VOKOLMI-873682 format. One line per field, with one value per residue (C-alpha): residue in one letter; z, y, x. Coordinates in nm, 3 decimals. Layout:
<lonus>
type: c(A	...)
w: c(Z	...)
v: c(Y	...)
u: c(X	...)
</lonus>
This chain:
<lonus>
type: c(M	T	E	L	T	I	K	S	L	P	D	K	V	R	G	C	W	L	G	K	N	I	G	G	T	L	G	G	P	F	E	G	A	K	V	C	H	D	L	S	F	Y	D	P	V	P	D	K	P	L	P	N	D	D	L	D	L	Q	L	V	W	L	V	M	L	E	S	L	G	G	R	E	P	T	L	T	D	F	A	D	A	W	L	R	W	L	R	H	Y	P	W	D	E	Y	G	I	C	L	W	N	L	E	S	G	L	R	P	P	I	S	G	C	F	R	N	G	Y	I	D	N	M	G	S	P	I	R	S	E	L	W	A	C	L	S	P	G	D	P	Q	G	A	A	L	L	A	M	K	D	A	I	L	D	H	A	G	G	E	G	M	Y	G	E	I	F	W	A	A	V	Q	S	A	S	F	V	S	D	D	P	Q	R	L	I	R	I	G	L	S	M	I	P	L	H	C	R	I	A	R	V	V	R	E	A	L	L	L	H	E	R	G	L	T	Y	E	D	A	R	Q	K	I	T	T	L	F	A	S	P	A	R	Q	V	R	T	G	P	W	Q	G	R	T	D	G	G	V	V	H	P	C	H	A	V	P	N	H	G	F	A	I	L	G	W	L	Y	G	R	D	F	G	D	A	L	C	K	A	V	N	C	G	Y	D	T	D	C	T	A	A	T	L	G	A	T	L	G	I	L	R	G	A	D	G	L	P	A	R	W	V	E	P	V	G	T	E	I	V	L	H	K	F	T	G	D	L	P	G	A	P	A	N	V	D	E	L	T	R	R	V	L	N	L	H	E	R	M	R	G	K	A	A	D	T	E	P	S	R	W	S	N	A	R	A	H	E	A	L	R	R	F	D	A	Q	S	T	E	V	S	R	G	E	V	S	I	T	L	H	Y	Y	G	E	P	V	L	Y	P	G	E	R	R	F	V	Q	V	I	A	A	A	G	G	V	R	C	E	A	K	V	K	L	R	A	P	D	E	W	Q	I	E	A	D	G	A	G	W	W	L	C	A	P	H	G	S	G	R	E	T	T	E	V	T	A	E	I	D	S	R	A	H	T	V	A	F	T	W	L	P	P	S	E	A	L	W	P	V	E	Q	N	V	M	R	C	G	R	C	E	G	R	Y	G	A	C	L	C	D	E	S	I	A	Q	G	A)
w: c(-0.235	-0.600	-0.746	-0.864	-1.173	-1.432	-1.669	-1.447	-1.319	-1.637	-1.664	-1.301	-1.328	-1.645	-1.475	-1.191	-1.417	-1.631	-1.316	-1.188	-1.506	-1.511	-1.150	-1.174	-1.491	-1.342	-1.023	-1.161	-1.258	-0.906	-0.700	-0.389	-0.383	-0.035	-0.145	-0.254	-0.627	-0.832	-1.097	-1.275	-1.550	-1.667	-1.674	-1.917	-2.116	-2.203	-2.511	-2.316	-1.950	-1.751	-1.630	-1.263	-1.009	-0.853	-1.141	-1.236	-0.909	-0.942	-1.291	-1.135	-0.895	-1.191	-1.371	-1.046	-0.980	-1.334	-1.291	-0.976	-1.168	-0.944	-0.614	-0.340	-0.312	-0.016	0.126	-0.044	-0.380	-0.323	-0.218	-0.517	-0.757	-0.602	-0.638	-0.998	-1.141	-0.909	-0.866	-1.038	-0.800	-0.556	-0.390	-0.017	0.104	-0.231	-0.220	0.148	0.095	-0.193	0.007	0.291	0.054	-0.107	0.241	0.296	0.503	0.402	0.488	0.720	0.863	0.517	0.544	0.869	0.936	0.851	0.689	0.782	0.519	0.649	0.702	0.338	0.038	-0.142	-0.048	-0.021	-0.395	-0.465	-0.334	-0.653	-0.772	-0.448	-0.465	-0.824	-0.730	-0.430	-0.549	-0.280	-0.029	0.161	0.416	0.149	-0.026	0.304	0.379	0.036	0.072	0.408	0.253	-0.015	0.219	0.471	0.212	0.247	0.513	0.788	1.096	0.948	0.847	0.485	0.568	0.727	0.430	0.177	0.390	0.419	0.047	-0.059	0.162	0.046	-0.320	-0.285	-0.121	-0.393	-0.634	-0.448	-0.259	-0.371	-0.036	0.031	0.406	0.436	0.218	0.428	0.746	0.594	0.527	0.879	1.024	0.883	1.056	1.425	1.596	1.723	1.385	1.245	0.912	1.102	1.287	0.979	0.788	1.081	1.110	0.742	0.789	1.092	0.919	0.628	0.859	1.052	0.734	0.710	0.368	0.157	0.204	0.584	0.599	0.398	0.632	0.937	0.806	0.719	1.060	1.255	1.048	0.839	1.037	0.931	1.175	1.402	1.554	1.933	2.022	2.394	2.656	2.626	2.297	2.127	1.759	1.734	1.588	1.777	1.486	1.168	0.811	0.710	0.402	0.103	0.055	0.421	0.415	0.696	0.556	0.204	0.311	0.458	0.130	-0.076	0.151	0.131	-0.249	-0.240	0.010	-0.122	-0.495	-0.694	-0.964	-1.087	-1.220	-0.936	-0.677	-0.837	-0.870	-0.507	-0.400	-0.615	-0.504	-0.145	-0.260	-0.129	-0.296	-0.564	-0.817	-0.547	-0.390	-0.728	-0.870	-0.570	-0.564	-0.943	-0.921	-0.644	-0.838	-1.150	-0.971	-0.846	-1.185	-1.415	-1.728	-1.912	-1.643	-1.661	-1.835	-2.189	-2.141	-1.871	-2.050	-2.401	-2.323	-2.158	-2.368	-2.273	-2.321	-2.032	-2.022	-1.804	-1.595	-1.719	-1.403	-1.486	-1.858	-1.855	-1.699	-1.921	-2.044	-1.908	-2.045	-2.325	-2.242	-1.995	-2.194	-2.181	-1.811	-1.744	-1.927	-1.740	-1.400	-1.468	-1.572	-1.251	-1.046	-1.197	-1.128	-0.773	-0.652	-0.898	-0.837	-0.644	-0.268	-0.066	-0.117	0.153	0.388	0.700	0.625	0.583	0.863	0.972	1.217	1.011	0.909	1.271	1.376	1.110	1.236	1.596	1.514	1.280	1.391	1.198	1.366	1.193	0.865	0.682	0.417	0.227	0.061	-0.114	0.141	0.433	0.581	0.850	1.046	1.262	1.524	1.588	1.877	1.779	1.504	1.289	1.428	1.649	1.880	1.979	2.320	2.367	2.396	2.178	2.219	1.901	1.825	1.520	1.408	1.133	0.938	0.668	0.440	0.641	0.968	1.249	1.306	1.541	1.407	1.525	1.482	1.478	1.456	1.312	1.338	1.293	1.518	1.755	1.833	2.150	2.107	2.408	2.387	2.621	2.612	2.284	2.164	2.167	2.303	2.051	2.116	1.865	2.051	1.775	1.411	1.224	0.897	0.785	0.925	0.879	1.108	0.937	1.052	0.978	1.057	1.031	0.943	0.871	0.853	0.588	0.657	0.537	0.567	0.532	0.629	0.813	0.795	1.076	1.004	1.180	1.413	1.139	0.949	1.244	1.239	0.949	0.952	0.937	0.641	0.444	0.116	-0.084	-0.335	-0.686	-1.019	-1.132	-1.494	-1.499	-1.133	-1.075	-0.767	-0.767	-0.853	-1.020	-1.246	-1.612	-1.698	-1.558	-1.778	-2.082	-2.008	-1.955	-2.291	-2.468	-2.536)
v: c(2.599	2.516	2.375	2.016	1.980	1.714	1.933	1.964	1.605	1.439	1.693	1.638	1.257	1.268	1.503	1.254	0.973	1.195	1.326	0.971	0.866	1.181	1.147	0.774	0.820	1.108	0.920	0.568	0.576	0.687	0.452	0.316	0.547	0.700	1.010	1.363	1.425	1.742	1.700	1.981	1.763	1.403	1.226	1.058	1.227	0.950	0.894	0.708	0.643	0.386	0.080	0.116	-0.105	0.219	0.235	-0.131	-0.253	0.008	-0.122	-0.464	-0.306	-0.128	-0.459	-0.616	-0.336	-0.352	-0.723	-0.649	-0.433	-0.130	-0.316	-0.205	-0.459	-0.692	-0.815	-1.147	-0.968	-0.806	-1.136	-1.323	-1.054	-1.064	-1.440	-1.421	-1.129	-1.044	-1.385	-1.293	-1.011	-1.121	-0.792	-0.742	-0.700	-0.813	-1.146	-1.208	-1.121	-1.365	-1.635	-1.585	-1.589	-1.910	-2.057	-2.010	-1.690	-1.409	-1.039	-0.870	-1.126	-1.184	-0.832	-0.867	-1.231	-1.298	-0.955	-0.734	-0.477	-0.346	-0.002	0.030	0.218	-0.065	0.057	0.438	0.432	0.285	0.573	0.754	0.517	0.555	0.933	0.939	0.714	0.938	1.293	1.545	1.264	1.218	0.985	0.758	0.746	0.673	0.376	0.221	0.278	0.103	-0.209	-0.209	-0.144	-0.418	-0.687	-0.639	-0.368	-0.454	-0.244	-0.084	0.265	0.172	0.135	0.479	0.625	0.504	0.631	0.970	1.017	0.890	1.154	1.429	1.348	1.317	1.660	1.797	1.777	2.061	2.249	2.387	2.487	2.250	2.315	2.244	1.934	1.794	1.857	1.669	1.372	1.387	1.393	1.045	0.872	0.837	1.097	0.824	0.682	0.783	0.892	1.161	1.259	1.295	1.491	1.728	1.767	1.861	2.118	2.262	2.286	2.473	2.706	2.788	2.894	2.627	2.593	2.296	2.143	2.179	2.043	1.737	1.677	1.711	1.461	1.219	1.254	1.210	0.940	0.766	0.788	0.548	0.304	0.439	0.224	0.211	0.292	0.210	-0.024	-0.382	-0.304	-0.178	-0.264	-0.305	-0.059	0.145	0.199	0.031	0.145	0.221	0.050	0.291	0.218	0.280	0.484	0.726	0.926	0.902	1.069	1.349	1.385	1.401	1.670	1.869	1.859	1.985	2.267	2.386	2.340	2.661	2.496	2.151	2.040	2.189	2.018	1.676	1.732	1.836	1.516	1.306	1.499	1.385	1.034	0.698	0.571	0.835	0.684	0.652	0.997	1.171	0.960	1.023	1.394	1.413	1.259	1.499	1.803	1.661	1.657	2.011	2.152	1.926	1.778	2.107	2.280	2.050	2.196	2.065	2.023	1.762	1.589	1.555	1.326	1.061	1.107	0.926	0.561	0.315	0.076	-0.229	-0.390	-0.738	-0.891	-0.737	-0.796	-1.067	-0.845	-0.882	-0.561	-0.328	0.026	0.116	0.484	0.756	0.859	0.508	0.481	0.813	0.706	0.377	0.536	0.794	0.518	0.327	0.642	0.686	0.324	0.317	0.668	0.815	1.169	1.360	1.351	1.655	1.891	2.136	2.129	2.176	1.836	1.656	1.411	1.162	0.980	0.668	0.639	0.649	0.408	0.162	0.195	0.153	-0.174	-0.295	-0.617	-0.714	-1.056	-1.170	-1.319	-1.217	-1.425	-1.293	-1.488	-1.243	-0.993	-1.206	-1.183	-1.409	-1.302	-1.523	-1.335	-1.531	-1.306	-1.379	-1.562	-1.814	-2.097	-2.390	-2.541	-2.901	-2.927	-2.550	-2.401	-2.102	-1.870	-1.750	-1.553	-1.550	-1.243	-1.249	-0.947	-0.894	-0.594	-0.464	-0.463	-0.705	-0.946	-1.219	-1.564	-1.922	-2.021	-2.372	-2.476	-2.799	-2.916	-3.244	-3.521	-3.525	-3.154	-3.030	-2.752	-2.580	-2.297	-2.006	-1.716	-1.533	-1.754	-2.095	-2.263	-2.482	-2.738	-2.963	-3.249	-3.320	-3.261	-3.043	-2.976	-2.712	-2.754	-2.578	-2.483	-2.492	-2.228	-2.231	-1.922	-1.942	-1.605	-1.570	-1.950	-1.974	-2.146	-1.994	-2.211	-2.099	-2.246	-2.075	-2.188	-2.274	-2.312	-2.543	-2.410	-2.465	-2.170	-1.932	-1.797	-1.580	-1.337	-0.981	-0.887	-1.209	-1.211	-1.487	-1.661	-1.520	-1.671	-1.614	-1.563	-1.344	-1.226	-1.316	-1.499	-1.849	-2.106	-1.850	-1.670	-1.578	-1.863	-2.117	-1.972	-1.991	-2.354	-2.431	-2.273	-2.467	-2.162)
u: c(-1.148	-1.203	-1.520	-1.506	-1.720	-1.788	-1.586	-1.277	-1.265	-1.125	-0.843	-0.741	-0.757	-0.549	-0.305	-0.271	-0.153	0.067	0.233	0.277	0.459	0.673	0.788	0.853	1.059	1.258	1.344	1.374	1.744	1.842	1.624	1.793	2.096	2.108	2.296	2.207	2.166	2.175	1.906	1.728	1.574	1.553	1.890	1.891	1.615	1.365	1.152	0.884	0.803	0.995	0.800	0.716	0.539	0.410	0.162	0.135	-0.014	-0.286	-0.362	-0.417	-0.668	-0.832	-0.888	-1.009	-1.259	-1.394	-1.457	-1.660	-1.905	-1.872	-1.902	-1.664	-1.382	-1.342	-1.014	-1.084	-1.109	-0.769	-0.611	-0.753	-0.627	-0.279	-0.261	-0.377	-0.179	0.111	0.269	0.599	0.698	0.972	1.061	1.044	0.684	0.542	0.722	0.643	0.277	0.248	0.423	0.176	-0.121	0.000	0.045	-0.328	-0.309	-0.542	-0.528	-0.479	-0.232	-0.082	0.054	0.248	0.340	0.706	0.713	1.007	0.908	0.575	0.731	0.838	0.701	0.521	0.174	0.206	0.279	-0.068	-0.281	-0.383	-0.653	-0.847	-0.819	-0.945	-1.238	-1.319	-1.247	-1.328	-1.393	-1.065	-1.219	-1.364	-1.026	-0.851	-1.079	-1.021	-0.647	-0.646	-0.803	-0.534	-0.242	-0.311	-0.245	0.130	0.182	-0.069	0.001	0.312	0.414	0.350	-0.019	-0.032	0.154	-0.101	-0.390	-0.217	-0.156	-0.499	-0.660	-0.422	-0.478	-0.855	-0.872	-0.643	-0.936	-1.106	-0.834	-0.498	-0.344	-0.048	-0.045	-0.415	-0.396	-0.113	-0.315	-0.609	-0.382	-0.244	-0.594	-0.659	-0.366	-0.270	-0.057	0.175	0.278	0.616	0.468	0.280	0.598	0.817	0.552	0.506	0.882	0.907	0.631	0.810	1.147	0.992	0.800	1.118	1.290	1.560	1.716	1.615	1.961	1.951	1.598	1.699	1.993	1.769	1.513	1.794	1.957	1.633	1.464	1.729	2.053	2.325	2.479	2.752	3.021	3.052	3.413	3.430	3.291	3.166	2.991	3.307	3.312	2.935	2.689	2.432	2.196	2.082	2.129	1.773	1.631	1.631	1.261	1.168	0.848	0.929	1.226	1.088	0.764	0.971	1.158	0.837	0.695	1.019	1.004	0.647	0.708	1.043	0.980	0.950	0.739	0.631	0.969	1.171	0.948	1.000	1.375	1.403	1.223	1.458	1.766	1.701	1.791	1.661	1.338	1.346	1.104	0.838	0.875	0.874	0.589	0.364	0.444	0.406	0.059	-0.042	0.075	-0.088	-0.424	-0.372	-0.269	-0.466	-0.314	-0.350	-0.144	0.158	0.465	0.509	0.886	0.814	0.527	0.670	0.968	0.747	0.434	0.115	0.215	0.192	0.487	0.426	0.696	0.783	0.634	0.294	0.314	0.048	-0.220	-0.528	-0.683	-0.417	-0.466	-0.226	-0.196	-0.291	-0.599	-0.744	-0.658	-0.833	-1.150	-1.167	-1.106	-1.380	-1.617	-1.539	-1.589	-1.934	-2.026	-1.889	-1.967	-2.213	-2.090	-1.829	-1.875	-1.978	-1.687	-1.788	-1.485	-1.696	-1.849	-1.519	-1.457	-1.197	-1.423	-1.489	-1.125	-1.012	-1.287	-1.168	-0.810	-0.924	-1.098	-0.825	-0.654	-0.342	-0.347	-0.664	-0.781	-1.097	-1.272	-1.574	-1.852	-2.080	-2.214	-2.096	-1.747	-1.607	-1.299	-1.080	-0.880	-0.562	-0.450	-0.093	0.089	-0.102	0.108	0.007	0.266	0.193	0.032	-0.009	-0.359	-0.456	-0.753	-0.929	-1.240	-1.468	-1.662	-1.926	-2.051	-2.312	-2.294	-2.000	-2.198	-2.120	-2.409	-2.517	-2.441	-2.435	-2.073	-1.930	-1.565	-1.439	-1.078	-0.888	-1.022	-0.725	-0.752	-0.914	-1.172	-1.323	-1.578	-1.508	-1.751	-1.707	-1.423	-1.260	-0.949	-0.769	-0.499	-0.324	-0.156	0.095	0.165	0.407	0.226	-0.021	-0.369	-0.703	-0.985	-1.323	-1.568	-1.940	-2.145	-2.522	-2.675	-3.047	-3.081	-2.811	-2.479	-2.151	-1.840	-1.480	-1.144	-0.859	-0.498	-0.256	0.113	0.361	0.634	0.893	0.741	0.725	1.079	1.192	1.487	1.360	1.580	1.533	1.345	1.182	1.405	1.423	1.515	1.873	1.766	1.453	1.476	1.112	0.994	1.143	0.877	0.648	0.892	0.879	1.117	0.871	0.597	0.822	0.903	0.534	0.450	0.722	0.936)
</lonus>
């Protein structure tokens, strides 16, 4: 164990963001190539960091948190920030999440409905902010990471990946034992998830003394095997496996852990993660941030820091973020200020007091098929118990839960729907039936808590929006490659450019 002090905290937070930039810049040129590489340094050698959504989305959360004045964010805060500042992103889970949000769906269901990318890396790459805001408190970091991840990865391996890394990185502020840190991360996620399985497999392969090359091959074979063609029988000519997405979270977590365990030093660890291939900017950026926390900024090798410097280079899709930090030093100051406002001081760093109970309780109660809307201290959640789609003439059971200050409370709840709908109370819930109609509809919910009424609306989509191919993405602009209908070209046209 190492002591976390006011003196050491800034150096570790700064090391986190320097490591993030270094790893993302090292792996960026090779992102998506599902082959082995042979790097020992940057190729090409940069003169500044590459732009990377791995960092940019966390800068959006930074601006959001600052606007909240130190209050812990709600799911509504996350959704509002996404709609405001991430509207250009078209990629995979980002684009589907935004489409769901614009359709009126709010998290958690915005993160899983129509979303074939919930097992990808889009949320595990956003863990560092929560670790830096909860240094030495892996459970607190895990709970914040869960809120973040369910926006676009609800119920998927990507959600478990962000929880895992937030806990690992939070504990890295006060412990420097990789094996122990990895076990802390594993303790925050379910045994049955595939992130837990691949991380444990990587640990086992290293413990058994396999070479790095053999371990990489084993992880690839078990968790990212390519499709094989069936040669005989009625299925001849078809494939008996799918070619895994290069950004699939499961193999990439294995690769990041291999880099950490097999790396001889900071640079070698990052190169080994990148040399595994697949989502190389993400694996190296996450590992770089983790090692940056462990070593502190002053402990990072100058030969790796100097080519990227301390500048923050925004991706073009995040270029309109107001108040984005210009460099790592500014980012560090602002994160430390937020930590002081949100936490006041480092959490109890005595390992015997660390717990995963609240994290597992939150996961146990988590319902991906629900929508939560917050109004001040009050949150109202509609449990869809299925897809947010109404089929004409078919009855649907729903339930409404109200909470105040994060604690479930008794409330008088009323539902209002279009006049032709049938609404029937049934114990703790209601049966809904829409006789006809094919457009979007809303159910208005009023919850009376302490004699005060809180009204929110929940969206239902028509059957025409229920089916979406698992591999299909939202449309993107052919010129700027932003999300079609909210791209950079549209902004230019609107501004008369």
